[in-house]
N, C-alpha and C positions, 0 to 999 in steps of 0.2 A: 548976383548969383549965390555967393557964400552967404547971405542971410537966408536965401530960400532954403538951401541945405541945411544950415543948422535949425530952422524951423520945422523942417520935416523931420529931421532927427528927434528934436523935442516932442513933437507930436505923435510920433511912432513910439518914443519911449512911453510918453504919459498913457497911450492907448493900451501898450503891453501891461505896464503897471495896473491900470484899471481893470484888464481882463483878469489878471491874477488876484487881485483885490475882490472882484466879483466871484471869481470861481472860489475864493477862500471863503467867502461870505456864503455861498451857496452849499459849501460842504458842512459848514456847521449843523451840529445836531446829530441825532441818530439815525443810522442805516443799518437795514437787515440784508443779510446775503440772501439772495433769493435763486440764484444760479451759480454754480462754480464748476471750473475745469483745470486739471492739472495734465492732461494728456493720458492719464492712466484710467482704466475703465471705471474705477469706483473713487478716483483721486480726489474728487472734488466734494465727496459726502461730508468729510470732516469740516468743511467750511460752511456748509448749509446751515442757515438760521442763526449764524453768529451775527453779533452787533458790533458795528464800529461807532464810536461817540466822539464827534470831532469837537474840539474846543480850541481855538486860536490855530495855531501851527502844529498842534499834537493831537493823537486820537488814541483812545483806549480800545482794546479788542476784547469783547466778552464772548465766551462760549458757553452755551448752558447757564447763563448768568453768572458765570465766574471770571473775574478779570484775569485775562491771559498774559497780556502784555501792554505796554505803553510805547507809542511810536511817536517821533516827531516828523514832518514832512516838508519839502519846498517844492513849489510849482512852477513849470517853464511852459506858461500858456502860449507863448509865441512860436512854439515848434509844432511840427504836425507829423504824427498825433501829438497832442499835448503830452507833456512829460511831468511826471511827479517822482521825486525821490523820497523814499522812506528809510528812516534812520531809527535803528534799534539797537539797544544795548545787548550784547551777546555775553552772557556770564562765562560761558567756557572758554571764548577767546579773550575775555576781559578788554573788550573794546567795543565801539560804536561800529555797526555793520551797516553799509549802504545798500539798498536794494532798489534798482533802477527800475521805473515803471512808466506806463502811460495811463491817461484817463480821459474820460468823456463824461460831461454832465448834461443830461437832458431832462429839464424839469425837474421831476421827482425820482429821477433813475440815474444811478451813478454806475459807470463801468471801469474796473481796474484791472490792470495786467501788469504783473510784475515777476522779477525773477526771486527765486528762494535759494540760489547757489552763488557764492562769491565768484566773481570773475566772469559770470556769464553775461552776455550783451543784453542791453535793453530790449524789451519785446517790441516788435514794430507794428503789432495788430492784436486784436482781442482774441483772436482764434488761436488755440492751442493745439498743435499737430501731434498725435499720438506717436508717429514715426520718430519724433525728435527725442533726442535723449536729454535734453534741456529741461532743467526744471521750472517752467513759467506756471504761474498762477494766473487764472483770470475768473474775476468775480462781477457778477452783475448784483447790484444792490438797489434797494427801495428805501425811500426817505420814510421812517416811521413817524405815523401820524398825519400822513399827507394822502389826500385824495389823488388817484390815478388820473 
């Protein structure tokens, strides 16, 4: 009985690690923002056509061809929805800020939803409700150079 439990735990841990490694591998490369929402009427416009370049556990955000910021990330693919924690240096606060979010990868499409306000809970869906005063951002990205 005990060996069955240990084997089940090892298999589960291996599958989760495999999912995270697979998701991390799928994220590598360039992604272009094709849809964005912040819950404000024109709130997502600033994100459109931005490019995220993933390499390893970091990515760079480019807007209009200019590097805006570099972030690191960690994945939790065993959660539903899958979770991503974005870490970025906030020069004003002189510290690393955690932006909790969720993600979904489907072939050449990536969906991200995250909070941009400290202390705000992780989003639970990719829908941003305008009535909420919470600052969630929801992005849909397509892999650059890949057929749909």
